[in-house]
Each structure stands twice: as structure tokens, then as C-alpha cells.
VOPAGU-2260 file (C-alpha; in pm, 1 decimal, decimal comma):
REM VOPAGU-2260
SITE   aa  ch    i         X         Y         Z
SITE  UNK   A    0    8929,1   17191,6   11350,4
SITE  UNK   A    1    9209,0   16978,9   11230,1
SITE  UNK   A    2    9546,3   16894,6   11396,3
SITE  UNK   A    3    9826,3   17067,8   11165,3
SITE  UNK   A    4   10178,2   16973,5   11141,5
SITE  UNK   A    5   10276,0   17165,9   11465,8
SITE  UNK   A    6   10035,5   16926,5   11652,1
SITE  UNK   A    7    9763,3   17170,4   11790,2
SITE  UNK   A    8    9399,0   17226,7   11676,7
SITE  UNK   A    9    9309,7   17555,6   11541,1
SITE  UNK   A   10    9204,2   17714,3   11219,7
SITE  UNK   A   11    9452,5   17729,3   10936,4
SITE  UNK   A   12    9520,3   18100,7   10959,9
SITE  UNK   A   13    9574,0   18103,1   11323,9
SITE  UNK   A   14    9792,5   17788,2   11285,9
SITE  UNK   A   15    9988,6   17953,0   11046,9
SITE  UNK   A   16   10043,6   18257,6   11264,5
SITE  UNK   A   17   10163,4   18049,7   11558,6
SITE  UNK   A   18   10406,3   17842,4   11329,7
SITE  UNK   A   19   10559,8   18175,8   11235,6
SITE  UNK   A   20   10594,2   18311,3   11596,2
SITE  UNK   A   21   10729,9   17974,9   11711,3
SITE  UNK   A   22   10994,7   17976,5   11426,6
SITE  UNK   A   23   11126,4   18312,1   11554,5
SITE  UNK   A   24   11132,4   18215,6   11917,4
SITE  UNK   A   25   11467,0   18176,3   12084,7
SITE  UNK   A   26   11540,3   17865,8   12289,1
SITE  UNK   A   27   11565,7   18099,7   12601,3
SITE  UNK   A   28   11220,5   18231,1   12536,2
SITE  UNK   A   29   11074,3   17875,3   12505,2
SITE  UNK   A   30   11257,9   17781,3   12826,6
SITE  UNK   A   31   11093,5   18073,1   13008,2
SITE  UNK   A   32   10749,8   17999,9   12875,4
SITE  UNK   A   33   10749,3   17618,5   12926,9
SITE  UNK   A   34   10937,4   17614,6   13254,8
SITE  UNK   A   35   10671,1   17865,5   13404,4
SITE  UNK   A   36   10387,5   17630,1   13253,3
SITE  UNK   A   37   10545,3   17337,0   13447,4
SITE  UNK   A   38   10539,2   17501,4   13790,3
SITE  UNK   A   39   10188,7   17364,9   13872,5
SITE  UNK   A   40   10321,9   17005,8   13871,3
SITE  UNK   A   41   10427,1   16907,5   14219,9
SITE  UNK   A   42   10529,3   16560,4   14151,8
SITE  UNK   A   43   10903,3   16600,9   14055,4
SITE  UNK   A   44   11079,7   16443,0   14353,0
SITE  UNK   A   45   11344,6   16199,4   14262,8
SITE  UNK   A   46   11369,8   15969,0   14567,4
SITE  UNK   A   47   11372,9   15586,4   14534,7
SITE  UNK   A   48   11539,8   15558,3   14207,8
SITE  UNK   A   49   11871,5   15350,5   14139,4
SITE  UNK   A   50   12180,5   15549,7   14099,7
SITE  UNK   A   51   12345,4   15546,1   13758,7
SITE  UNK   A   52   12733,5   15569,3   13699,2
SITE  UNK   A   53   12836,7   15855,7   13511,8
SITE  UNK   A   54   13175,7   15937,2   13336,2
SITE  UNK   A   55   13088,4   16276,6   13201,9
SITE  UNK   A   56   13326,6   16571,1   13258,2
SITE  UNK   A   57   13351,3   16917,9   13155,6
SITE  UNK   A   58   13059,3   17103,9   13010,3
SITE  UNK   A   59   12924,6   17379,0   12777,5
SITE  UNK   A   60   12580,8   17566,3   12741,4
SITE  UNK   A   61   12359,9   17818,0   12870,0
SITE  UNK   A   62   12386,0   17966,5   13224,4
SITE  UNK   A   63   11998,1   18046,4   13235,7
SITE  UNK   A   64   11837,0   17910,6   13557,1
SITE  UNK   A   65   11481,1   17903,4   13429,5
SITE  UNK   A   66   11328,8   17562,3   13473,0
SITE  UNK   A   67   11552,3   17451,7   13761,8
SITE  UNK   A   68   11342,4   17307,6   14051,0
SITE  UNK   A   69   11463,1   17140,8   14378,5
SITE  UNK   A   70   11339,0   16815,6   14510,3
SITE  UNK   A   71   11461,0   16631,4   14832,0
SITE  UNK   A   72   11561,0   16277,6   14861,2
SITE  UNK   A   73   11486,0   16068,0   15178,3
SITE  UNK   A   74   11834,7   16140,6   15314,6
SITE  UNK   A   75   11787,0   16517,3   15296,9
SITE  UNK   A   76   11994,4   16581,1   14991,5
SITE  UNK   A   77   11859,8   16866,3   14760,8
SITE  UNK   A   78   11832,8   16743,6   14410,1
SITE  UNK   A   79   11807,0   16993,0   14118,0
SITE  UNK   A   80   11597,5   16899,6   13810,7
SITE  UNK   A   81   11519,5   17063,2   13487,4
SITE  UNK   A   82   11142,1   17078,4   13503,1
SITE  UNK   A   83   10978,0   17183,1   13180,2
SITE  UNK   A   84   10682,1   17098,9   12956,2
SITE  UNK   A   85   10767,2   16976,2   12595,8
SITE  UNK   A   86   10480,6   17196,6   12501,6
SITE  UNK   A   87   10180,6   17393,3   12648,1
SITE  UNK   A   88    9965,7   17341,4   12343,0
SITE  UNK   A   89    9689,2   17104,1   12444,1
SITE  UNK   A   90    9382,6   16971,5   12275,4
SITE  UNK   A   91    9202,7   16913,3   12609,2
SITE  UNK   A   92    9014,6   17203,7   12781,3
SITE  UNK   A   93    9036,4   17102,7   13154,6
SITE  UNK   A   94    8866,1   17397,3   13328,4
SITE  UNK   A   95    9129,8   17423,4   13602,2
SITE  UNK   A   96    9438,0   17399,3   13365,8
SITE  UNK   A   97    9600,8   17725,1   13272,5
SITE  UNK   A   98    9732,5   17544,9   12953,9
SITE  UNK   A   99    9378,9   17444,3   12860,4
SITE  UNK   A  100    9298,1   17466,1   12474,3
SITE  UNK   A  101    9076,4   17784,1   12533,7
SITE  UNK   A  102    9324,1   17964,8   12759,0
SITE  UNK   A  103    9478,0   18279,4   12629,8
SITE  UNK   A  104    9838,0   18210,5   12719,4
SITE  UNK   A  105   10146,5   18250,7   12526,0
SITE  UNK   A  106   10235,4   17907,1   12356,6
SITE  UNK   A  107   10559,3   17732,3   12280,1
SITE  UNK   A  108   10676,7   17394,7   12170,9
SITE  UNK   A  109   11028,9   17244,7   12217,2
SITE  UNK   A  110   11161,5   16997,6   11960,6
SITE  UNK   A  111   11301,3   16665,3   12075,4
SITE  UNK   A  112   11648,6   16800,3   11993,3
SITE  UNK   A  113   11600,1   17123,6   12179,3
SITE  UNK   A  114   11507,0   16938,9   12508,8
SITE  UNK   A  115   11802,2   16700,8   12478,2
SITE  UNK   A  116   12029,8   16996,4   12415,9
SITE  UNK   A  117   11894,3   17184,5   12721,7
SITE  UNK   A  118   11936,0   16879,3   12936,1
SITE  UNK   A  119   12277,7   16791,2   12843,4
SITE  UNK   A  120   12405,2   17154,8   12859,5
SITE  UNK   A  121   12253,6   17217,2   13205,3
SITE  UNK   A  122   12379,7   16873,4   13325,9
SITE  UNK   A  123   12740,1   16907,3   13198,6
SITE  UNK   A  124   12756,0   17256,1   13380,7
SITE  UNK   A  125   12643,7   17080,3   13696,4
SITE  UNK   A  126   12321,9   17285,9   13730,5
SITE  UNK   A  127   12089,2   16981,0   13741,4
SITE  UNK   A  128   12095,9   16609,7   13825,3
SITE  UNK   A  129   11804,8   16517,9   13606,2
SITE  UNK   A  130   11509,3   16604,6   13384,8
SITE  UNK   A  131   11149,9   16620,2   13493,9
SITE  UNK   A  132   10937,1   16624,4   13159,0
SITE  UNK   A  133   10558,4   16675,0   13114,4
SITE  UNK   A  134   10359,8   16796,9   12818,1
SITE  UNK   A  135   10016,3   16914,2   12684,4
SITE  UNK   A  136    9847,7   16687,0   12453,0
SITE  UNK   A  137    9918,5   16755,3   12086,7
SITE  UNK   A  138    9767,2   16585,8   11799,7
SITE  UNK   A  139    9704,1   16283,2   12002,9
SITE  UNK   A  140    9808,7   16102,1   12326,5
SITE  UNK   A  141   10023,6   15844,6   12128,1
SITE  UNK   A  142   10194,9   16122,7   11929,6
SITE  UNK   A  143   10269,4   16316,6   12242,9
SITE  UNK   A  144   10391,2   16020,8   12426,7
SITE  UNK   A  145   10606,7   15899,4   12136,8
SITE  UNK   A  146   10776,8   16245,3   12124,9
SITE  UNK   A  147   10858,1   16218,4   12511,0
SITE  UNK   A  148   10993,4   15854,9   12464,2
SITE  UNK   A  149   11213,7   15990,2   12187,3
SITE  UNK   A  150   11357,2   16251,3   12412,6
SITE  UNK   A  151   11442,7   15988,4   12691,4
SITE  UNK   A  152   11562,2   15738,7   12431,7
SITE  UNK   A  153   11802,7   15998,0   12270,8
SITE  UNK   A  154   11936,4   16107,3   12605,5
SITE  UNK   A  155   12007,4   15742,7   12705,3
SITE  UNK   A  156   12119,2   15590,2   12388,9
SITE  UNK   A  157   12286,2   15875,2   12200,5
SITE  UNK   A  158   12397,1   16112,5   12453,5
SITE  UNK   A  159   12477,9   15836,8   12718,7
SITE  UNK   A  160   12294,2   16043,1   12978,7
SITE  UNK   A  161   12335,0   15893,5   13328,4
SITE  UNK   A  162   12124,6   16137,7   13509,3
SITE  UNK   A  163   11768,2   16100,5   13652,0
SITE  UNK   A  164   11463,7   16114,4   13423,8
SITE  UNK   A  165   11123,1   16147,9   13531,0
SITE  UNK   A  166   10835,8   16132,3   13248,2
SITE  UNK   A  167   10485,6   16244,6   13315,5
SITE  UNK   A  168   10295,1   15976,4   13096,1
SITE  UNK   A  169    9970,5   16021,2   12903,0
SITE  UNK   A  170    9704,3   15785,3   13057,0
SITE  UNK   A  171    9547,7   15686,6   12735,5
SITE  UNK   A  172    9850,8   15642,5   12535,9
SITE  UNK   A  173    9929,6   15306,9   12406,8
SITE  UNK   A  174   10065,3   15043,9   12663,2
SITE  UNK   A  175   10350,3   14976,1   12424,5
SITE  UNK   A  176   10464,3   15339,3   12437,9
SITE  UNK   A  177   10423,0   15361,9   12819,6
SITE  UNK   A  178   10633,3   15036,9   12853,1
SITE  UNK   A  179   10898,5   15171,2   12642,6
SITE  UNK   A  180   10914,6   15495,1   12843,8
SITE  UNK   A  181   10978,5   15285,1   13169,2
SITE  UNK   A  182   11280,3   15138,6   13004,1
SITE  UNK   A  183   11455,2   15489,3   12986,6
SITE  UNK   A  184   11286,5   15679,6   13270,2
SITE  UNK   A  185   11372,9   15635,2   13641,1
SITE  UNK   A  186   11027,9   15721,0   13748,9
SITE  UNK   A  187   10686,4   15745,2   13562,3
SITE  UNK   A  188   10377,8   15934,6   13679,0
SITE  UNK   A  189   10020,6   15960,1   13585,4
SITE  UNK   A  190    9819,8   16236,3   13731,5
SITE  UNK   A  191    9497,3   16138,6   13889,5
SITE  UNK   A  192    9408,1   16515,6   13879,5
SITE  UNK   A  193    9126,2   16534,1   14113,2
SITE  UNK   A  194    9030,9   16337,2   14431,1
SITE  UNK   A  195    8687,9   16202,8   14291,2
SITE  UNK   A  196    8579,2   16057,2   13968,5
SITE  UNK   A  197    8271,0   16293,6   13972,2
SITE  UNK   A  198    8502,1   16594,7   14005,7
SITE  UNK   A  199    8718,5   16481,9   13710,7
SITE  UNK   A  200    8421,3   16427,1   13482,6
SITE  UNK   A  201    8279,8   16751,2   13578,2
SITE  UNK   A  202    8590,1   16963,7   13534,1
SITE  UNK   A  203    8781,9   16764,5   13270,9
SITE  UNK   A  204    8513,6   16603,2   13069,2
SITE  UNK   A  205    8757,0   16479,3   12808,3
SITE  UNK   A  206    8952,7   16280,2   13050,5
SITE  UNK   A  207    8834,2   15929,0   13156,5
SITE  UNK   A  208    8909,8   15824,4   13510,7
SITE  UNK   A  209    8895,4   15451,2   13393,9
SITE  UNK   A  210    9184,4   15539,1   13154,4
SITE  UNK   A  211    9387,1   15677,1   13430,3
SITE  UNK   A  212    9330,9   15379,2   13658,7
SITE  UNK   A  213    9387,7   15135,5   13390,3
SITE  UNK   A  214    9723,7   15294,8   13298,5
SITE  UNK   A  215    9830,3   15293,5   13664,6
SITE  UNK   A  216    9734,8   14934,0   13705,7
SITE  UNK   A  217    9939,1   14836,3   13391,4
SITE  UNK   A  218   10233,4   15034,7   13529,0
SITE  UNK   A  219   10221,7   14858,9   13846,6
SITE  UNK   A  220   10223,7   14508,3   13674,9
SITE  UNK   A  221   10516,7   14607,3   13465,2
SITE  UNK   A  222   10706,5   14736,7   13761,3
SITE  UNK   A  223   10639,7   14427,6   13959,6
SITE  UNK   A  224   10732,6   14218,2   13669,4
SITE  UNK   A  225   11071,4   14369,9   13637,8
SITE  UNK   A  226   11135,9   14356,8   14005,0
SITE  UNK   A  227   11079,6   13979,4   13991,0
SITE  UNK   A  228   11313,2   13942,6   13702,5
SITE  UNK   A  229   11578,1   14154,8   13888,7
SITE  UNK   A  230   11551,7   13922,1   14175,4
SITE  UNK   A  231   11616,5   13617,9   13951,7
SITE  UNK   A  232   11919,0   13795,3   13782,1
SITE  UNK   A  233   12046,0   13954,2   14109,7
SITE  UNK   A  234   12067,3   14284,3   13918,4
SITE  UNK   A  235   11875,8   14615,8   13996,7
SITE  UNK   A  236   11548,2   14664,0   13812,2
SITE  UNK   A  237   11567,4   14841,7   13481,8
SITE  UNK   A  238   11203,2   14933,3   13440,6
SITE  UNK   A  239   11113,2   15261,4   13618,4
SITE  UNK   A  240   11325,3   15171,2   13921,8
SITE  UNK   A  241   11173,1   15489,0   14102,8
SITE  UNK   A  242   10825,3   15341,7   14069,3
SITE  UNK   A  243   10524,1   15567,9   13987,2
SITE  UNK   A  244   10374,8   15873,3   14135,9
SITE  UNK   A  245   10074,2   16091,1   14086,2
SITE  UNK   A  246    9922,9   16442,5   14191,9
SITE  UNK   A  247    9592,9   16560,8   14306,2
SITE  UNK   A  248    9471,7   16918,5   14290,1
SITE  UNK   A  249    9343,0   17026,7   14623,3
SITE  UNK   A  250    9053,7   17280,7   14640,9
SITE  UNK   A  251    8929,3   17298,2   14288,3
SITE  UNK   A  252    8626,2   17096,5   14371,2
SITE  UNK   A  253    8410,8   17022,9   14676,3
SITE  UNK   A  254    8613,6   16714,2   14784,9
SITE  UNK   A  255    8693,9   16688,9   15159,1
SITE  UNK   A  256    9026,9   16610,0   15305,4
SITE  UNK   A  257    8875,0   16258,8   15400,6
SITE  UNK   A  258    8775,6   16216,9   15016,0
SITE  UNK   A  259    9146,0   16309,4   14932,9
SITE  UNK   A  260    9305,7   16078,1   15183,3
SITE  UNK   A  261    9050,7   15808,8   15088,0
SITE  UNK   A  262    9169,5   15821,3   14723,8
SITE  UNK   A  263    9531,3   15833,0   14836,2
SITE  UNK   A  264    9471,2   15515,0   15049,4
SITE  UNK   A  265    9336,0   15339,5   14760,1
SITE  UNK   A  266    9626,0   15450,3   14523,5
SITE  UNK   A  267    9887,8   15327,5   14768,0
SITE  UNK   A  268    9718,6   14995,1   14838,2
SITE  UNK   A  269    9591,0   14902,0   14497,6
SITE  UNK   A  270    9857,6   15051,7   14269,6
SITE  UNK   A  271   10164,4   15063,4   14512,7
SITE  UNK   A  272   10226,9   15419,9   14415,5
SITE  UNK   A  273   10564,0   15554,0   14552,4
SITE  UNK   A  274   10420,1   15893,5   14626,5
SITE  UNK   A  275   10100,1   16094,4   14604,9
SITE  UNK   A  276   10160,2   16468,2   14569,4
SITE  UNK   A  277    9904,3   16735,4   14670,1
SITE  UNK   A  278    9875,5   17064,5   14478,9
SITE  UNK   A  279    9667,3   17348,4   14622,6
SITE  UNK   A  280    9455,7   17497,4   14333,3
SITE  UNK   A  281    9561,5   17827,3   14211,5
SITE  UNK   A  282    9302,7   18053,7   14043,6
SITE  UNK   A  283    9380,8   18100,0   13669,0
SITE  UNK   A  284    9285,5   18382,1   13430,1
SITE  UNK   A  285    8948,5   18351,1   13246,5
SITE  UNK   A  286    8852,9   18068,8   13464,6
SITE  UNK   A  287    8522,1   17881,3   13457,5
SITE  UNK   A  288    8241,0   17974,8   13718,4
SITE  UNK   A  289    8268,7   17617,3   13827,8
SITE  UNK   A  290    8591,2   17698,1   13985,5
SITE  UNK   A  291    8630,4   17863,7   14323,1
SITE  UNK   A  292    8733,8   18228,6   14316,4
SITE  UNK   A  293    8999,1   18189,9   14595,1
SITE  UNK   A  294    9277,3   17939,8   14638,5
SITE  UNK   A  295    9250,3   17708,0   14947,6
SITE  UNK   A  296    9487,4   17776,6   15240,9
SITE  UNK   A  297    9837,5   17643,1   15170,0
SITE  UNK   A  298    9820,6   17508,9   15520,1
SITE  UNK   A  299    9546,7   17264,7   15399,6
SITE  UNK   A  300    9804,5   17125,3   15146,2
SITE  UNK   A  301   10058,8   17104,0   15419,8
SITE  UNK   A  302    9824,2   16912,2   15655,8
SITE  UNK   A  303    9743,9   16653,3   15387,8
SITE  UNK   A  304   10107,9   16587,2   15345,2
SITE  UNK   A  305   10149,6   16543,6   15710,8
SITE  UNK   A  306    9844,8   16306,2   15718,2
SITE  UNK   A  307    9987,8   16124,7   15407,3
SITE  UNK   A  308   10293,8   16061,6   15610,5
SITE  UNK   A  309   10113,8   15923,9   15902,5
SITE  UNK   A  310    9937,2   15665,8   15699,3
SITE  UNK   A  311   10247,5   15569,5   15518,0
SITE  UNK   A  312   10516,1   15546,7   15798,2
SITE  UNK   A  313   10350,6   15586,3   16119,1
SITE  UNK   A  314   10077,8   15310,7   16121,7
SITE  UNK   A  315    9779,2   15549,6   16136,1
SITE  UNK   A  316    9448,4   15460,4   15961,5
SITE  UNK   A  317    9262,5   15725,5   15759,6
SITE  UNK   A  318    8962,5   15725,0   15981,8
SITE  UNK   A  319    9182,0   15777,4   16283,2
SITE  UNK   A  320    9327,9   16089,9   16125,0
SITE  UNK   A  321    9014,2   16258,4   16005,6
SITE  UNK   A  322    8766,5   16108,3   16276,0
SITE  UNK   A  323    8572,8   16389,6   16423,8
SITE  UNK   A  324    8684,6   16651,5   16177,2
SITE  UNK   A  325    8430,6   16898,3   16082,8
SITE  UNK   A  326    8292,0   16788,6   15737,6
SITE  UNK   A  327    8583,3   16560,2   15696,8
SITE  UNK   A  328    8844,5   16828,5   15708,8
SITE  UNK   A  329    9171,3   16824,1   15896,3
SITE  UNK   A  330    9238,1   17090,1   16165,0
SITE  UNK   A  331    9440,3   17366,6   16019,6
SITE  UNK   A  332    9547,7   17489,5   16365,3
SITE  UNK   A  333    9736,4   17189,3   16491,6
SITE  UNK   A  334    9900,5   16908,6   16304,6
SITE  UNK   A  335    9704,4   16568,6   16266,0
SITE  UNK   A  336    9926,2   16370,9   16495,0
SITE  UNK   A  337    9888,9   16616,3   16777,9
SITE  UNK   A  338    9514,3   16637,6   16712,1
SITE  UNK   A  339    9493,5   16259,9   16740,8
SITE  UNK   A  340    9684,6   16266,9   17071,9
SITE  UNK   A  341    9457,0   16535,3   17221,1
SITE  UNK   A  342    9135,9   16320,2   17124,4
SITE  UNK   A  343    9308,9   16017,1   17284,8
SITE  UNK   A  344    9440,1   16156,1   17602,7
SITE  UNK   A  345    9371,3   15831,4   17785,1
SITE  UNK   A  346    9664,1   15649,9   17599,7
SITE  UNK   A  347    9905,1   15897,6   17736,9
SITE  UNK   A  348   10155,8   15940,2   17885,0
SITE  UNK   A  349   10369,0   15680,2   17699,3
SITE  UNK   A  350   10651,1   15518,0   17883,1
SITE  UNK   A  351   10959,4   15543,3   17676,3
SITE  UNK   A  352   11118,5   15255,0   17844,7
SITE  UNK   A  353   10839,8   15000,0   17789,8
SITE  UNK   A  354   10612,9   15112,9   17498,2
SITE  UNK   A  355   10637,6   14936,4   17176,4
SITE  UNK   A  356   10751,8   15093,1   16852,4
SITE  UNK   A  357   10375,9   15136,2   16739,4
SITE  UNK   A  358   10274,9   15346,0   17035,5
SITE  UNK   A  359   10608,6   15547,1   17028,9
SITE  UNK   A  360   10538,9   15653,3   16685,6
SITE  UNK   A  361   10198,5   15808,1   16795,7
SITE  UNK   A  362   10377,7   16051,7   17033,8
SITE  UNK   A  363   10373,4   16405,5   16895,0
SITE  UNK   A  364   10718,3   16519,7   16828,4
SITE  UNK   A  365   10882,2   16177,6   16784,4
SITE  UNK   A  366   10981,6   16083,2   16426,1
SITE  UNK   A  367   11071,6   15749,8   16298,0
SITE  UNK   A  368   11443,5   15795,8   16344,0
SITE  UNK   A  369   11389,8   15924,4   16703,1
SITE  UNK   A  370   11186,1   15626,1   16788,4
SITE  UNK   A  371   11447,3   15388,8   16638,4
SITE  UNK   A  372   11711,5   15559,0   16855,6
SITE  UNK   A  373   11511,1   15522,0   17165,4
SITE  UNK   A  374   11447,8   15169,4   17106,9
SITE  UNK   A  375   11801,4   15101,2   17038,9
SITE  UNK   A  376   11942,2   15298,7   17340,5
SITE  UNK   A  377   11689,6   15143,8   17608,2
SITE  UNK   A  378   11830,6   14794,9   17536,8
SITE  UNK   A  379   12136,7   14901,0   17719,1
SITE  UNK   A  380   12002,7   15150,2   17990,2
SITE  UNK   A  381   11678,5   15305,0   18114,6
SITE  UNK   A  382   11603,7   15651,9   17980,2
SITE  UNK   A  383   11565,5   15977,7   18156,5
SITE  UNK   A  384   11400,4   16282,7   18001,3
SITE  UNK   A  385   11735,9   16428,0   17919,5
SITE  UNK   A  386   11818,6   16114,3   17736,9
SITE  UNK   A  387   11493,9   16146,4   17523,2
SITE  UNK   A  388   11572,3   16507,4   17457,8
SITE  UNK   A  389   11913,5   16405,9   17320,3
SITE  UNK   A  390   11776,6   16142,6   17111,8
SITE  UNK   A  391   11504,2   16333,6   16949,7
SITE  UNK   A  392   11648,0   16680,8   16933,7
SITE  UNK   A  393   11378,6   16870,6   17082,9
SITE  UNK   A  394   11180,9   16795,8   17399,7
SITE  UNK   A  395   10897,9   17069,2   17423,3
SITE  UNK   A  396   10640,4   16902,6   17200,9
SITE  UNK   A  397   10733,7   16538,6   17327,2
SITE  UNK   A  398   10749,4   16621,6   17708,9
SITE  UNK   A  399   10372,1   16635,5   17777,4
SITE  UNK   A  400   10317,3   16290,0   17612,2
SITE  UNK   A  401   10604,0   16076,8   17764,7
SITE  UNK   A  402   10703,9   15921,9   18089,0
SITE  UNK   A  403   11070,0   15856,3   18172,1
SITE  UNK   A  404   11228,7   15719,2   18485,0
SITE  UNK   A  405   11252,7   16070,2   18637,9
SITE  UNK   A  406   10960,8   16243,2   18467,9
SITE  UNK   A  407   10584,3   16215,0   18429,0
SITE  UNK   A  408   10342,4   16478,6   18312,4
SITE  UNK   A  409   10105,9   16608,8   18571,2
SITE  UNK   A  410    9808,3   16621,0   18316,9
SITE  UNK   A  411    9710,4   16649,9   17963,8
SITE  UNK   A  412    9457,7   16948,1   17937,6
SITE  UNK   A  413    9661,6   17189,5   17734,1
SITE  UNK   A  414    9843,6   17334,7   18027,6
SITE  UNK   A  415   10061,8   17036,0   18097,1
SITE  UNK   A  416   10325,2   17061,0   18383,9
SITE  UNK   A  417   10603,6   16812,3   18447,7
SITE  UNK   A  418   10680,4   16699,0   18803,4
SITE  UNK   A  419   11002,7   16520,0   18906,5
SITE  UNK   A  420   10938,0   16161,5   19045,7
SITE  UNK   A  421   11052,6   16096,6   19380,9
SITE  UNK   A  422   11379,5   15882,6   19420,8
SITE  UNK   A  423   11182,3   15576,7   19522,7
SITE  UNK   A  424   10996,6   15575,3   19199,9
SITE  UNK   A  425   11314,3   15618,9   19002,8
SITE  UNK   A  426   11471,8   15322,6   19148,6
SITE  UNK   A  427   11170,3   15099,8   19126,8
SITE  UNK   A  428   11188,5   15133,6   18742,9
SITE  UNK   A  429   11549,1   15015,2   18708,7
């Protein structure tokens, strides 16, 4: 088997057949195939990047909506991205991947010029604000990465594209190519694929966990290096200003939630990833017997995101979140913050007028913004329960776990009732 000029491994007659088929494919058909093939990649949010100035006006091009996905910035803005694969041909045979080399799926491949054309036409018509580009591996990792870099370079240098670009880099591509990608992309990502090295070696034997970690480490050093240069120049960083992210497949192997969060903890701490995405495994046609027959509950993916948020923004340690869970799994019935609170009833109720920020962040129903509002307001006056309701938007989830100058919960046994404090208690707290 030899890689032909189209960049995929197959016997000569079969390769010639595919070349002929692709030559007759319309751009619209390719877009339908390669946008659908990209739907399994969750890591396409565009938060954290530097805004680029744009002077483009007007627009021409297709009105086809295929390939447009929506991500959300930290301020809640919905951001539209053109999310596609450069090709769904792949020399790897990862058993969990629908685009694996042995998979019987319709194949397609964009040229560099076609991706640039699509991006510019969608952008000029205000359908998208950026591009999320991934790819199967064709010919070699370096060849694939070079093609993706060519797309980004052409958009920036020839088309003067000022929108967002996220490139899914190839772990074992040369460091030089990945560095060049960072000069044109706002964010780079390298998929860790599975929570454990054993899982990756079992289900994707052609991929090496060491290559993935080495590439992540190299990216971290380059991002840190350019941030340092930016401070010296008093200018925003130019190398992947949105940092790097990754994605893990949930439920394809026997990894527990504790295993998954443990890997995330390591990635955030050692590689300073901006974000870890969790993607529930989806059964694929003609799959290996090594894969589960059913997909995991989507609630499991949701609980992992909640737990991830608690580790990153609420001061929780991983062992606090999964401690006591059956088999290292999160409770699907209640969110992990509430689960922790119910296991630690002795630390509640929390006095909203006296508690520090760290403890307020552990109150179910209080988010970071609500806590900041409480801290800011209580500097000027003591808070009543109605004040807390106004500051956090909803009081039902919060009420059993807090104490204000006019309220205290009677008990925390799942049937909480609130009793009004007598006037003497109210006055004593002023």
C-alpha cells in the first residue's frame, strides 16, 4: 500500500476510482460530507483570543449553512464558526473514529483554495466569525499539517482575513510546522483522545501518548515565550493568543470519571491548557468489539463539564468532587456541587454577611458573579434573604444553604424549611 498523489493509502485501482469520484464532486457536496465528519470534534469554542481589526465590507458566495457551528464566549456571545475537516481520508485506523482507514464512509477532500474560498464567502456574508479546521492524516503528519498551515497563511497573508482561526494540529508533525501554525491561528489544539495512555494504546495503537504530550509541552513553551515577548513590547501576543485546548472521548473505554478528571487536572496544571472538552462516545457503523454497544448517558458528559468548572473556577480539588462516588463516578442525579454540599452538611449554613469568598463559592446555586456581587454589596450594608435573591437571580437552590440577617434554614436533611429570625437576632447582627 502506497500513498498516491491524492494523499491516501489504497491499491492503485481503488485510488484511481476515488480520484475520479472526487474530481466530479461539487464544492457543496464536499462541504456536506466534511462538515458532517467534523461534528464529533467538540473543541471549537473561540473564547480567550485577541480581537483582530477588520475592514472588510460587502460579500459574495454560497448561502448553504452546512458546517456552521456555534460556540459561546465567556460573556455569553454566540460565535459562529465554519467547522470542517480538510479531508476525512486517514491513514490511521483508530477503532473509535468514524473516519478511520477501514471505515466504509463516503470520502472527500478539500483543496487549500477551496477551504479559503468557503471561509471568505461565508465570512463576507456574515454567516461566520471564524474557521475551525481539523483533518484526517493523509500521506504523513507533516504533509497534512503543511496543508493546514497553507490554508491559514493564505487566509491571513493573501486574503487579509481578520476573523478567528482554530487549527487542530497533528501531534507528531514537526515542531517547525506547529510553530508556524501558531503564528496564523488564534488557537491550537491537540486531542488527547482518551483519558488514559492504556486506553489510547488499546484503541488507537498507531498513536503514541508520548508524542501528544511532547507536542502539548512544546506548545506551552512557545505560548509562554511569546507572552513574555509581548510584555516586553507592550503588545498583545501573536502566537496562538487563545492558547491551546484538547478533547477527550468519554465512554469509549473503561475509564472512570475520576480517571478523566485526573487527566484534566494534569493537563491544566502541567500544560496550562485553556480548556479541556469532553465528548460522549457515539457508536459508529461496523465498530470493533472492543467498543461499547451503547453510548454513555449525555448527563455524564454534562456532569464532567460541571466538575471541570468547579476545579477551574471554584477552588474544588478533584478528590473532593469524586470522593465517595461509586467506582469513581459522578452522581448523575444531582450536580457535583450540590453532591459535595450534602456530604458536608456540617459546613452549612453559610453566613452571606461574614463568609469568605472561598466558602461562598461552595454554596449550591451561587456562581462566581453572584458571589462577587454579594461581596461588593455587603461592604455597604447587611444582606437579607431578598437581597441575596436579587443578587443571584434565583433563591430556591441557595436558600437551604445560606444564612442572612433575617433567615436561617431549620435543617439540612433534604426537606429544608426556612424560619424567620426574631427581631432581637436581626438587630444583633447589624
